[in-house]
LODO-625322 format. One record per atom (N, C-alpha, C): chain; atom name; z negated, y negated, x negated. Coordinates in steps of 0.05 Angstrom, whole numbers, plus 32768, in hexadecimal, padded with zeros to 4 digits. Layout:
N
<A,CA,<Z,Y,X>>;
...
This chain:
153
<A,N,<79E3,74C9,7C52>>;
<A,CA,<79EE,74B4,7C42>>;
<A,C,<7A0A,74AD,7C4C>>;
<A,N,<7A11,7494,7C48>>;
<A,CA,<7A2C,748B,7C50>>;
<A,C,<7A3B,7481,7C37>>;
<A,N,<7A55,7485,7C38>>;
<A,CA,<7A67,747C,7C23>>;
<A,C,<7A7C,746B,7C31>>;
<A,N,<7A7C,7451,7C2A>>;
<A,CA,<7A8F,743E,7C35>>;
<A,C,<7AA6,743A,7C20>>;
<A,N,<7ABE,7442,7C28>>;
<A,CA,<7AD5,743F,7C16>>;
<A,C,<7AE6,7428,7C20>>;
<A,N,<7AEA,7414,7C0F>>;
<A,CA,<7AF7,73FB,7C17>>;
<A,C,<7B10,73F6,7C06>>;
<A,N,<7B27,73F2,7C12>>;
<A,CA,<7B3E,73E9,7C03>>;
<A,C,<7B3B,73CB,7C00>>;
<A,N,<7B3F,73C1,7BE7>>;
<A,CA,<7B3D,73A4,7BE2>>;
<A,C,<7B4E,7396,7BF6>>;
<A,N,<7B46,737D,7BFC>>;
<A,CA,<7B56,736D,7C0F>>;
<A,C,<7B70,7364,7C02>>;
<A,N,<7B81,7358,7C12>>;
<A,CA,<7B9C,7350,7C08>>;
<A,C,<7B9A,733E,7BEF>>;
<A,N,<7BAB,7345,7BDC>>;
<A,CA,<7BAB,7336,7BC2>>;
<A,C,<7BC5,7328,7BBE>>;
<A,N,<7BC5,7315,7BAC>>;
<A,CA,<7BDE,7308,7BA4>>;
<A,C,<7BEF,731C,7B95>>;
<A,N,<7C09,7317,7B94>>;
<A,CA,<7C1B,7329,7B85>>;
<A,C,<7C18,7323,7B67>>;
<A,N,<7C22,7335,7B56>>;
<A,CA,<7C21,7331,7B39>>;
<A,C,<7C31,7318,7B32>>;
<A,N,<7C46,7312,7B40>>;
<A,CA,<7C56,72FB,7B3B>>;
<A,C,<7C46,72E1,7B41>>;
<A,N,<7C35,72E2,7B55>>;
<A,CA,<7C25,72CA,7B5C>>;
<A,C,<7C0E,72C7,7B48>>;
<A,N,<7C02,72DD,7B40>>;
<A,CA,<7BEC,72DC,7B2D>>;
<A,C,<7BE9,72F8,7B20>>;
<A,N,<7BEB,72FA,7B06>>;
<A,CA,<7BE9,7314,7AF9>>;
<A,C,<7BCF,7323,7AFE>>;
<A,N,<7BB9,7314,7B02>>;
<A,CA,<7B9F,7320,7B07>>;
<A,C,<7B9C,732A,7B24>>;
<A,N,<7BAD,7321,7B36>>;
<A,CA,<7BAE,732A,7B52>>;
<A,C,<7B94,7325,7B61>>;
<A,N,<7B8A,730C,7B61>>;
<A,CA,<7B72,7306,7B72>>;
<A,C,<7B7A,7308,7B8F>>;
<A,N,<7B66,7305,7BA0>>;
<A,CA,<7B6B,7306,7BBD>>;
<A,C,<7B7C,72EE,7BC6>>;
<A,N,<7B8D,72F3,7BD9>>;
<A,CA,<7B9D,72DD,7BE5>>;
<A,C,<7B8B,72CF,7BF9>>;
<A,N,<7B94,72B9,7C05>>;
<A,CA,<7B85,72AB,7C1A>>;
<A,C,<7B80,72BF,7C31>>;
<A,N,<7B94,72CE,7C38>>;
<A,CA,<7B91,72E2,7C4E>>;
<A,C,<7B7D,72F7,7C46>>;
<A,N,<7B7D,72FF,7C2D>>;
<A,CA,<7B6A,7313,7C23>>;
<A,C,<7B4D,7309,7C24>>;
<A,N,<7B4A,72F0,7C1C>>;
<A,CA,<7B2F,72E4,7C1D>>;
<A,C,<7B25,72E2,7C3A>>;
<A,N,<7B37,72DB,7C4C>>;
<A,CA,<7B30,72D9,7C69>>;
<A,C,<7B29,72F5,7C74>>;
<A,N,<7B3A,7309,7C6D>>;
<A,CA,<7B35,7324,7C76>>;
<A,C,<7B1B,732F,7C6C>>;
<A,N,<7B15,732A,7C52>>;
<A,CA,<7AFC,7334,7C46>>;
<A,C,<7AE4,7327,7C54>>;
<A,N,<7AE6,730D,7C5A>>;
<A,CA,<7AD0,72FF,7C68>>;
<A,C,<7ACD,730B,7C84>>;
<A,N,<7AE3,7311,7C91>>;
<A,CA,<7AE2,731C,7CAC>>;
<A,C,<7AD4,7338,7CAC>>;
<A,N,<7ADB,7348,7C97>>;
<A,CA,<7ACF,7362,7C95>>;
<A,C,<7AB1,7360,7C8E>>;
<A,N,<7AAA,734C,7C7E>>;
<A,CA,<7A8E,7348,7C77>>;
<A,C,<7A7E,7340,7C91>>;
<A,N,<7A8A,7330,7CA2>>;
<A,CA,<7A7D,7328,7CBB>>;
<A,C,<7A7A,7341,7CCD>>;
<A,N,<7A8E,7352,7CCD>>;
<A,CA,<7A8D,736B,7CDD>>;
<A,C,<7A76,737C,7CD3>>;
<A,N,<7A73,737F,7CB9>>;
<A,CA,<7A5D,738F,7CAD>>;
<A,C,<7A42,7383,7CB4>>;
<A,N,<7A3F,7369,7CB1>>;
<A,CA,<7A26,735B,7CB7>>;
<A,C,<7A1F,735E,7CD5>>;
<A,N,<7A32,735A,7CE6>>;
<A,CA,<7A2D,735C,7D03>>;
<A,C,<7A26,7379,7D0B>>;
<A,N,<7A30,738C,7CFC>>;
<A,CA,<7A2B,73A8,7D01>>;
<A,C,<7A11,73B2,7CF4>>;
<A,N,<7A04,73A1,7CE5>>;
<A,CA,<79EB,73A9,7CD7>>;
<A,C,<79EF,73BC,7CC0>>;
<A,N,<7A07,73BC,7CB5>>;
<A,CA,<7A0C,73CF,7C9E>>;
<A,C,<79FF,73C4,7C85>>;
<A,N,<79EE,73D5,7C79>>;
<A,CA,<79E2,73CE,7C5F>>;
<A,C,<79E6,73E6,7C4D>>;
<A,N,<79EB,73E1,7C34>>;
<A,CA,<79F0,73F6,7C20>>;
<A,C,<79DD,73F3,7C09>>;
<A,N,<79DB,7408,7BF9>>;
<A,CA,<79CA,7408,7BE1>>;
<A,C,<79D9,73FD,7BC9>>;
<A,N,<79F4,73FD,7BCA>>;
<A,CA,<7A03,73F3,7BB4>>;
<A,C,<7A20,73ED,7BBD>>;
<A,N,<7A2C,73D8,7BB1>>;
<A,CA,<7A48,73D2,7BB6>>;
<A,C,<7A55,73D3,7B9A>>;
<A,N,<7A69,73E4,7B97>>;
<A,CA,<7A77,73E7,7B7E>>;
<A,C,<7A95,73E1,7B81>>;
<A,N,<7AA2,73DA,7B6B>>;
<A,CA,<7ABE,73D4,7B6B>>;
<A,C,<7ACB,73E0,7B52>>;
<A,N,<7AE6,73E0,7B52>>;
<A,CA,<7AF5,73EC,7B3C>>;
<A,C,<7AF7,73DC,7B23>>;
<A,N,<7AF0,73C2,7B24>>;
<A,CA,<7AF3,73B1,7B0D>>;
<A,C,<7B0C,739F,7B0F>>;
<A,N,<7B1E,73A5,7B20>>;
<A,CA,<7B35,7394,7B24>>;
<A,C,<7B2C,737C,7B35>>;
<A,N,<7B38,7364,7B2F>>;
<A,CA,<7B2F,734B,7B3B>>;
<A,C,<7B2F,734D,7B59>>;
<A,N,<7B44,7357,7B65>>;
<A,CA,<7B46,7358,7B83>>;
<A,C,<7B31,7369,7B8F>>;
<A,N,<7B29,737F,7B81>>;
<A,CA,<7B14,7391,7B8B>>;
<A,C,<7AF9,7383,7B88>>;
<A,N,<7AF5,7377,7B71>>;
<A,CA,<7ADB,7369,7B6C>>;
<A,C,<7AD7,7352,7B80>>;
<A,N,<7AEB,7342,7B85>>;
<A,CA,<7AE9,732C,7B98>>;
<A,C,<7AE2,7337,7BB4>>;
<A,N,<7AF0,734C,7BBC>>;
<A,CA,<7AEA,7358,7BD7>>;
<A,C,<7ACE,7362,7BD7>>;
<A,N,<7AC6,7371,7BC2>>;
<A,CA,<7AAB,737D,7BC1>>;
<A,C,<7A95,7367,7BC3>>;
<A,N,<7A99,7351,7BB4>>;
<A,CA,<7A85,733C,7BB5>>;
<A,C,<7A82,732F,7BD0>>;
<A,N,<7A98,732C,7BDE>>;
<A,CA,<7A97,7321,7BF9>>;
<A,C,<7A88,7334,7C0C>>;
<A,N,<7A8E,734E,7C0A>>;
<A,CA,<7A81,7361,7C1B>>;
<A,C,<7A64,7365,7C14>>;
<A,N,<7A5D,7363,7BFA>>;
<A,CA,<7A42,7367,7BF1>>;
<A,C,<7A2F,7351,7BFC>>;
<A,N,<7A3A,7339,7C00>>;
<A,CA,<7A29,7324,7C0C>>;
<A,C,<7A1F,732C,7C27>>;
<A,N,<7A2F,733C,7C36>>;
<A,CA,<7A27,7344,7C51>>;
<A,C,<7A18,735E,7C51>>;
<A,N,<7A1F,7371,7C40>>;
<A,CA,<7A14,738C,7C42>>;
<A,C,<7A01,7394,7C2C>>;
<A,N,<79FD,7383,7C18>>;
<A,CA,<79EC,738A,7C01>>;
<A,C,<79D9,7373,7BFA>>;
<A,N,<79CE,7367,7C0E>>;
<A,CA,<79BA,7352,7C0B>>;
<A,C,<79C4,733B,7BF8>>;
<A,N,<79DE,7336,7BF8>>;
<A,CA,<79E8,7320,7BE9>>;
<A,C,<79EB,7325,7BCB>>;
<A,N,<79E6,733D,7BC2>>;
<A,CA,<79E8,7343,7BA5>>;
<A,C,<7A06,7344,7B9D>>;
<A,N,<7A0B,7341,7B83>>;
<A,CA,<7A26,7343,7B79>>;
<A,C,<7A2D,7361,7B77>>;
<A,N,<7A46,7367,7B7A>>;
<A,CA,<7A4F,7383,7B78>>;
<A,C,<7A4F,738B,7B5A>>;
<A,N,<7A51,73A5,7B56>>;
<A,CA,<7A51,73B0,7B3B>>;
<A,C,<7A6B,73BF,7B35>>;
<A,N,<7A73,73C0,7B1C>>;
<A,CA,<7A8A,73CE,7B14>>;
<A,C,<7A84,73EC,7B11>>;
<A,N,<7A96,73FD,7B1B>>;
<A,CA,<7A92,741A,7B19>>;
<A,C,<7AAB,7426,7B0D>>;
<A,N,<7AA8,7435,7AF7>>;
<A,CA,<7ABF,7442,7AEB>>;
<A,C,<7AC7,745A,7AFC>>;
<A,N,<7AE0,7463,7AF9>>;
<A,CA,<7AE9,747B,7B05>>;
<A,C,<7AF3,7478,7B22>>;
<A,N,<7AF8,745F,7B2B>>;
<A,CA,<7B02,745B,7B46>>;
<A,C,<7B1C,744B,7B46>>;
<A,N,<7B2B,744D,7B30>>;
<A,CA,<7B44,743F,7B2F>>;
<A,C,<7B59,744C,7B41>>;
<A,N,<7B70,743F,7B45>>;
<A,CA,<7B84,744A,7B57>>;
<A,C,<7B8B,7467,7B53>>;
<A,N,<7B8D,746F,7B3A>>;
<A,CA,<7B96,748A,7B34>>;
<A,C,<7B81,749D,7B29>>;
<A,N,<7B67,7495,7B2B>>;
<A,CA,<7B52,74A6,7B22>>;
<A,C,<7B4D,74BE,7B34>>;
<A,N,<7B41,74D2,7B29>>;
<A,CA,<7B3A,74EA,7B38>>;
<A,C,<7B21,74E4,7B49>>;
<A,N,<7B1D,74F2,7B5F>>;
<A,CA,<7B06,74EC,7B70>>;
<A,C,<7AEC,74F9,7B68>>;
<A,N,<7AEC,750B,7B55>>;
<A,CA,<7AD4,7519,7B4D>>;
<A,C,<7ABD,7506,7B46>>;
<A,N,<7AC2,74F2,7B35>>;
<A,CA,<7AAE,74E0,7B2B>>;
<A,C,<7A9F,74D3,7B43>>;
<A,N,<7AAE,74C7,7B55>>;
<A,CA,<7AA1,74B9,7B6B>>;
<A,C,<7A94,74CD,7B7F>>;
<A,N,<7AA0,74E3,7B84>>;
<A,CA,<7A95,74F6,7B97>>;
<A,C,<7A7A,7501,7B8D>>;
<A,N,<7A79,7509,7B74>>;
<A,CA,<7A60,7513,7B6A>>;
<A,C,<7A4B,74FD,7B67>>;
<A,N,<7A53,74E6,7B5F>>;
<A,CA,<7A41,74CF,7B5D>>;
<A,C,<7A35,74C7,7B77>>;
<A,N,<7A46,74C6,7B8C>>;
<A,CA,<7A3D,74BE,7BA6>>;
<A,C,<7A29,74D3,7BB1>>;
<A,N,<7A2F,74EC,7BAE>>;
<A,CA,<7A1E,7501,7BB8>>;
<A,C,<7A03,7502,7BA9>>;
<A,N,<7A04,74FB,7B90>>;
<A,CA,<79EB,74FB,7B80>>;
<A,C,<79DA,74E3,7B86>>;
<A,N,<79E6,74CC,7B8C>>;
<A,CA,<79D8,74B3,7B90>>;
<A,C,<79C6,74B5,7BA9>>;
<A,N,<79CF,74C0,7BBE>>;
<A,CA,<79BF,74C3,7BD6>>;
<A,C,<79BE,74AB,7BE8>>;
<A,N,<79C3,7493,7BDE>>;
<A,CA,<79C2,747C,7BEF>>;
<A,C,<79DE,7474,7BF9>>;
<A,N,<79DF,7460,7C0A>>;
<A,CA,<79F9,7457,7C15>>;
<A,C,<7A07,7447,7C00>>;
<A,N,<7A21,744D,7BFC>>;
<A,CA,<7A31,7440,7BE7>>;
<A,C,<7A4B,7435,7BF3>>;
<A,N,<7A52,741D,7BEA>>;
<A,CA,<7A6B,7411,7BF2>>;
<A,C,<7A7C,740E,7BD9>>;
<A,N,<7A94,7419,7BDA>>;
<A,CA,<7AA7,7418,7BC3>>;
<A,C,<7AC0,740A,7BCB>>;
<A,N,<7AC7,73F5,7BBC>>;
<A,CA,<7ADF,73E5,7BC1>>;
<A,C,<7AF3,73EC,7BAC>>;
<A,N,<7B0A,73F7,7BB4>>;
<A,CA,<7B1E,7400,7BA1>>;
<A,C,<7B3A,73FE,7BAC>>;
<A,N,<7B4A,7412,7BA5>>;
<A,CA,<7B67,7410,7BA8>>;
<A,C,<7B73,742A,7BB2>>;
<A,N,<7B8B,7428,7BBC>>;
<A,CA,<7B9B,743F,7BC2>>;
<A,C,<7BAA,7448,7BA9>>;
<A,N,<7BAF,7461,7BA4>>;
<A,CA,<7BAB,7477,7BB6>>;
<A,C,<7B8F,7484,7BB4>>;
<A,N,<7B7E,747A,7BA2>>;
<A,CA,<7B64,7486,7B9E>>;
<A,C,<7B54,7489,7BB7>>;
<A,N,<7B52,7473,7BC7>>;
<A,CA,<7B41,7474,7BDF>>;
<A,C,<7B4B,7488,7BF3>>;
<A,N,<7B65,748A,7BF7>>;
<A,CA,<7B70,749E,7C09>>;
<A,C,<7B6A,74BA,7C00>>;
<A,N,<7B6C,74BF,7BE6>>;
<A,CA,<7B65,74D9,7BDB>>;
<A,C,<7B48,74DF,7BDE>>;
<A,N,<7B37,74CB,7BDB>>;
<A,CA,<7B1A,74CF,7BDD>>;
<A,C,<7B12,74D6,7BFA>>;
<A,N,<7B1E,74C9,7C0D>>;
<A,CA,<7B19,74D0,7C29>>;
<A,C,<7B22,74EC,7C2F>>;
<A,N,<7B3A,74F3,7C26>>;
<A,CA,<7B44,750E,7C2A>>;
<A,C,<7B32,7523,7C1D>>;
<A,N,<7B29,751D,7C05>>;
<A,CA,<7B17,7530,7BF7>>;
<A,C,<7AFD,7534,7C06>>;
<A,N,<7AF1,751E,7C10>>;
<A,CA,<7AD8,7521,7C1E>>;
<A,C,<7ADC,7530,7C39>>;
<A,N,<7AF1,752A,7C47>>;
<A,CA,<7AF5,7536,7C62>>;
<A,C,<7B01,7552,7C62>>;
<A,N,<7B12,7557,7C4D>>;
<A,CA,<7B20,7571,7C4E>>;
<A,C,<7B1B,7583,7C35>>;
<A,N,<7B0E,7577,7C21>>;
<A,CA,<7B09,7586,7C08>>;
<A,C,<7B20,7585,7BF5>>;
<A,N,<7B36,7578,7BFC>>;
<A,CA,<7B4E,7575,7BEC>>;
<A,C,<7B56,7558,7BEA>>;
<A,N,<7B62,7550,7BD3>>;
<A,CA,<7B6B,7535,7BD0>>;
<A,C,<7B86,752F,7BDD>>;
<A,N,<7B96,7544,7BE2>>;
<A,CA,<7BB0,753F,7BED>>;
<A,C,<7BAF,753D,7C0B>>;
<A,N,<7BC3,7531,7C16>>;
<A,CA,<7BC4,752E,7C33>>;
<A,C,<7BBA,7512,7C3B>>;
<A,N,<7BC3,7509,7C52>>;
<A,CA,<7BBB,74EF,7C5C>>;
<A,C,<7BA7,74F3,7C72>>;
<A,N,<7B90,74E6,7C70>>;
<A,CA,<7B7B,74E8,7C84>>;
<A,C,<7B77,74CE,7C93>>;
<A,N,<7B7A,74B7,7C86>>;
<A,CA,<7B77,749D,7C93>>;
<A,C,<7B8C,748A,7C88>>;
<A,N,<7B92,7475,7C97>>;
<A,CA,<7BA5,7462,7C8E>>;
<A,C,<7B98,7448,7C84>>;
<A,N,<7B96,7445,7C6A>>;
<A,CA,<7B8A,742C,7C5F>>;
<A,C,<7B9F,7416,7C60>>;
<A,N,<7B96,73FE,7C65>>;
<A,CA,<7BA4,73E5,7C61>>;
<A,C,<7B91,73D3,7C52>>;
<A,N,<7B9A,73BE,7C44>>;
<A,CA,<7B88,73AC,7C36>>;
<A,C,<7B71,73A3,7C47>>;
<A,N,<7B58,73A6,7C3D>>;
<A,CA,<7B40,739E,7C4C>>;
<A,C,<7B34,73B4,7C5D>>;
<A,N,<7B41,73CA,7C60>>;
<A,CA,<7B36,73E0,7C71>>;
<A,C,<7B1C,73EB,7C65>>;
<A,N,<7B09,73F1,7C77>>;
<A,CA,<7AF0,73FE,7C70>>;
<A,C,<7AEF,7419,7C7F>>;
<A,N,<7AEA,742E,7C70>>;
<A,CA,<7AE6,7449,7C7B>>;
<A,C,<7AC9,7451,7C75>>;
<A,N,<7ABA,7458,7C89>>;
<A,CA,<7A9E,7461,7C86>>;
<A,C,<7A9D,747F,7C89>>;
<A,N,<7A96,748D,7C74>>;
<A,CA,<7A91,74AA,7C74>>;
<A,C,<7A73,74AF,7C74>>;
<A,N,<7A6B,74C4,7C81>>;
<A,CA,<7A4E,74CB,7C81>>;
<A,C,<7A4B,74E8,7C78>>;
<A,N,<7A38,74EC,7C67>>;
<A,CA,<7A32,7507,7C5D>>;
<A,C,<7A20,7514,7C72>>;
<A,N,<7A29,752A,7C7D>>;
<A,CA,<7A19,753A,7C90>>;
<A,C,<7A12,7555,7C84>>;
<A,N,<7A03,7565,7C92>>;
<A,CA,<79FB,757F,7C87>>;
<A,C,<7A13,7590,7C7E>>;
<A,N,<7A28,758F,7C8E>>;
<A,CA,<7A3F,75A1,7C88>>;
<A,C,<7A55,7593,7C78>>;
<A,N,<7A50,757B,7C6F>>;
<A,CA,<7A64,756D,7C5F>>;
<A,C,<7A68,7550,7C68>>;
<A,N,<7A7D,7544,7C5F>>;
<A,CA,<7A83,7529,7C66>>;
<A,C,<7A91,7527,7C81>>;
<A,N,<7A8C,7511,7C90>>;
<A,CA,<7A9A,750C,7CA9>>;
<A,C,<7AA2,74EF,7CAA>>;
<A,N,<7AB7,74E9,7CB9>>;
<A,CA,<7ABF,74CE,7CBE>>;
<A,C,<7AAC,74C2,7CD2>>;
<A,N,<7A9F,74AC,7CCB>>;
<A,CA,<7A8C,749E,7CDD>>;
<A,C,<7A9C,7489,7CEC>>;
<A,N,<7AAA,7477,7CDE>>;
<A,CA,<7ABB,7463,7CEA>>;
<A,C,<7ACE,7458,7CD6>>;
<A,N,<7AE2,7449,7CE0>>;
<A,CA,<7AF6,743B,7CD0>>;
<A,C,<7AFD,7421,7CDD>>;
<A,N,<7B01,740C,7CCD>>;
<A,CA,<7B08,73F2,7CD8>>;
<A,C,<7B1B,73E4,7CC6>>;
<A,N,<7B2F,73D7,7CD2>>;
<A,CA,<7B43,73C7,7CC4>>;
<A,C,<7B3F,73A9,7CCB>>;
<A,N,<7B45,7397,7CB8>>;
<A,CA,<7B42,737B,7CBE>>;
<A,C,<7B50,7371,7CD7>>;
<A,N,<7B68,737C,7CDC>>;
<A,CA,<7B77,7372,7CF3>>;
<A,C,<7B6B,737A,7D0E>>;
<A,N,<7B57,738C,7D0D>>;
<A,CA,<7B4A,7394,7D26>>;
<A,C,<7B30,7385,7D2B>>;
<A,N,<7B27,7376,7D17>>;
<A,CA,<7B0E,7366,7D19>>;
<A,C,<7B15,734A,7D23>>;
<A,N,<7B07,7341,7D38>>;
<A,CA,<7B0D,7327,7D44>>;
<A,C,<7B0B,7310,7D34>>;
């Protein structure tokens, strides 16, 4: 099984819009990452988001490429400051490939937890729109790949 952890794409500031939807750059970056997933043949069993507008917009753009065009679903317990237990146990129990679009510092803690068994410490550098693909192997989780929008053509 694979777990795709995605930081939402660039959003407007609170001053520009209190709901913080994606900026024009964020929309372009999310579309670029969706094309990257489509070209790579990435398909998932579910695309989930935190419920915040910027995460939902990013998730829906990516779901068009990686989840047969379905709309993403809201998942509790993946907010910026939530503990990783809920997602870790849910992902391991689900068995299928899951894409989760959320926020820092949660995503960084989730990667650290999967790779090291602890939430503290820095394991990867997220920027808006970054996708990290983790894969569950016999001996635990491993980093499969990571991609940032600025690296996609």
